[in-house]
C-alpha positions, 0 to 999 in steps of 0.5 A: 647233368641231364640230357634233353632228347627233343623227339617228334611225335607222329601219328598215322590213321587209316580209315577204310572208306571216304565216309569214315570220319578220322576226327576222333582219332586225330582228337585223341593224337592231339591229346597225346601232344601229337601235332596236327601237322605230324598226323598222317590220314589215309582214306583207303582199303586195308586190302592192300598196302598202297598207303601214300600218307603212311609212306610219306610219314616213314620217309620223313622220320626214317629217310625211306622204307617205302617205294613211293 
C-alpha cells in the first residue's frame, strides 16, 4: 500500500526596490506547481530582516517563528 503525502508548496520572493519586477520569479515558481496564492513577495531592501510577507508565509506553514 502506498501512502500519499499531500504537501503544499510555498514560494518567497524579495526584490530590493519597488521598481524591480518579480514577475519572472513568480512565473518560474508557477512552473514548479506553486500556486500563486502560496507565493509571497516583499519589495524591501535586503539590509534588515523586517520582511512582512516572509513572516506571513512562515506563520502559515510553521505556526510562527517570526515576531510580527
